[in-house]
C-alpha positions, 0 to 999 in steps of 0.5 A: 637377134642372137647376142654373141660373143666372139673370141679372137687373137693371134695361135696358140694364145688359148683361145679354145681354153678359154672357151671351154673355161667359160662355157664350163665344157670341153667344147673345143679341140684344144692343142698346142698346134697352130691352126687347129681351130677353123670353122666357129665353134659356138655355145648357148652360155647363161650368166645372171639370167643373161644368155648369148652365144659364145664364139670360138675362132681360129687364131688371126695371121695364121697360114693354114696347113691345108691352104685354107687361110682365106677361109678361116679369115672369113670365119674369123671376119664373120664372127666379129660382124656378128658379135656384140662383144669382143674378147682379145685374147693375149699371152701373159708369158709370152708378152706382146708380139707383132702379130698381137699388134697387128691383130690390135690394129684391126680391132681399132677400127671396129665400133664394139666393145672389146675387152682385153683378155691377158690369158695364162696368168696361172698365178698373181705374180703373172699379172704383172706381166700383162702391164704392157698390154694396156700400151695397145689402147684398147681398155682394161686388161683383165687377167684369167688362167683359161687352165687355172680356170682364174678370173672366170667370174670376173670376166662374166660380169664384164661380158654381162655389163656390156651386153646389158647395155646393147639393144639386142634380146637377151633371152635364146630360144631353146632348140626343137630338135638337135640333129647330128651329120655324121658320116666319112669325109668329103660326103658333103656334110658342112655343105648340107649346113651351109644348104639348111642356113643358106649361109657360108657358115662352115668351110667347105672344101675339097681337101679331107678333114677340113671339119675338125671340131663338132660344130652346133649351128642354130637355124630357124625354120617354120618359127621353131629353132633347131641345132645342126652339129657338123661333125668331123669324117669318121675314119678307120681308127688304124687311119688315125694319125694325130691327136686333133683326129683322135679328139675329132672322132671323140666329139662327134661321137659325142655329138651322136649321144647328144643329137635327137636325130642322126643323119648319117650321110654316105657318098652316092659314088662310092661303096659303103665302107667298114667305117659306115657300119661301125658308125651305123652299128655306134648310131643303133647302140644308142638308140637314135632315130636315124637316116641314111642321106645319100648325097652327090645323087645328081652326080648318079643319073640316071641311077634309080634310087631303088638301085642303091636303096636295095644295095643299102637294105641289104647292107645294112640288115638289122636297120631295114626300118631307117628311112632314106633320103636321096639329096644334093647338098650343094643345089639344096635339092631335098635339104629340107625334106630331109628336116622335115623327115627329121622332125617326123622321126623326133616325133615318132620317138616321143609317141607313148602307146598305151598298155592296150595297145601293147599288149594287143600287139604282144598276143598278136605276135605271140598268136602268130609265132610262139618262142621257141622252148628253152631249158625245158622250159615254155617261155611266156610274157605275162604283160607289157608296158612303155615305160620311156619315150626318146627312145621308146623304151618296153618293158615285158614281164616275162617268166624268164628273160633268159628264156627269149633268144635275140632272132625271138626279141628281133621279132618282136621289135619288128611286130612292134614297128609294124603295129604301133606307130614307131615305124621308123625309130629304134625301141629298147626292149627289157625282158624281166623277170615277174616279181610278187610286187608287180602290178597290171597297170590298170590301163590293160584291164579294160581293154575287151572280152579276151583281155577278161578272159585272159585275166580269169584264166591267170586266177584259174591257174594260180598255185593251190596254196595261193589260192587256199590263202585267199578262199579257204579252198584249192582252185582247179586250174584249166588245162592249157593243153595245145595252147600257144603263148599268150599274154598273161595277166597278173591280179 
C-alpha cells in the first residue's frame, strides 16, 4: 500500500504553495482566488530514503463557483481516509478563524497523526503570531513559509518520523509508463481516468473546465504501475479568460512533454476543430507516440468506425501512422484495450534497429525513388545509424543536408515506418554532413555481398590524392553513369 500524506485546510491558507515547496517543483496551480484546486493533486516525494505520496486538496468549507462543492468535499474526504499523516495548514498572518476551528473539529475525530503547519511565517518574528493555534489542541505547531521555503527540512523530518512508525511499506514502485490524456473540454478525459482506476478519482461534471490542474493518477495492472496524467481541456488562446486557464494550458503542455505516450481525446459527436489540429501538431513536435481516442462512440451508432476513421485520416494527413481507438469511457468499453495499445507504442518507441537493417532499408528507398537534383548536385546518403530511442532517432550521413527537401525526408520516414518495427511511432530524423572523422559502424560491414560491393565502390571513387597517399598510385574510379543514389560506405 502506498504511503500518503494529505494537505488540508480552509481556502487561501497556502496549501498548494506548501505542496509545491515540499515537492520542489511547481506542480499545483497557485492563485489568490479561492477554490482553484478541485481534484486531488499528488506527487511522489522521497525524503531520507523514504518515499511517500504527497496529496494536495481543495479548500474545506468553500462554496465552489461551478456548484461542484460536494465533489470537492468528496475528494478531500477520500484524501483524508487514505492518508497516514495529515498536514493541517493555517495562515499565521490571518490568525485563527471560525472556519479554521470548524476544520479542526472535523479533524479531531480522526485517529491519525496531524501536524499543524502555520504558513506565511516569512521571518522568525512572525512565529509569535502562530502561538494562538496551540489552543486547537492538535499538537505542536510548525512555522513555515512556503513562499520563502522556510522550515521545509524541519517539516519533512517530522513527516518522516511519523511515517517511519507506520506499518505500511515505504518503497513506491517506479512507473512502467506515463500516459498524458489531452483534448478539448468535455471530451471525457476524467471519465476515462475513473474507468481505468475503477473509482471516482477525478471530478466528472458537464461543467466545462472542471479539471484545472494536471493530475497524476497511479494505477496498477498486470503487476505494472502506470501513471495516467489528466489534464485541463485545451482551448483557443484567445478564449482563455483568466490566469487559472493560462496555467492549466501550460501544465497540459508540460504533461505532454513528460509523458511516454499521449492519448488525444476526440468527442465523436463534434467535428475536429482548429484547437485539435494545434494540439496534434504540438504532440508531433515533441515526437510523442500518440493515439487518437474517439470517445462517446456509443452515441454514434450505427455509424461505422471506418467512416469517422477516414475523416480523421483526411484531417491529419501527416499523422496517418497514429492509431485510432474507439471507446465509451462511461461504460468502460475498450478502455483497457487502449491502455494495452499504449503499452505497445511505448515498446515500439524503445526499439533499436541494427545499422545493417537500417542501411538496407535506406538502399531500397533510394532505389525506389532517388532524391531530385538540388543546386546541380546529386544528393547522396553514405550510411545511416540509430542513435537513440524514445523517440527513435536516426542519423543519416550525407553529402549535404540542404540537398534533401522536406517531401523527400517525409518519404524516407514513411519508408522507415513501413519496413522497420517502428510502424506507429514518430521518428526523429537528422541529416548530417559527412566529416573526415566519421567511421562506418562495424555492424554495417557484415551485412551481405551487396554491402561489400558498396564498400569496394566507395574505395574506387576516392579522390586521386587520397589514393596516392595510401598506395603511391592513383586508383581508377569506376564509372557511375546512370546509377541511382545509393548508400555509400565510408572506409
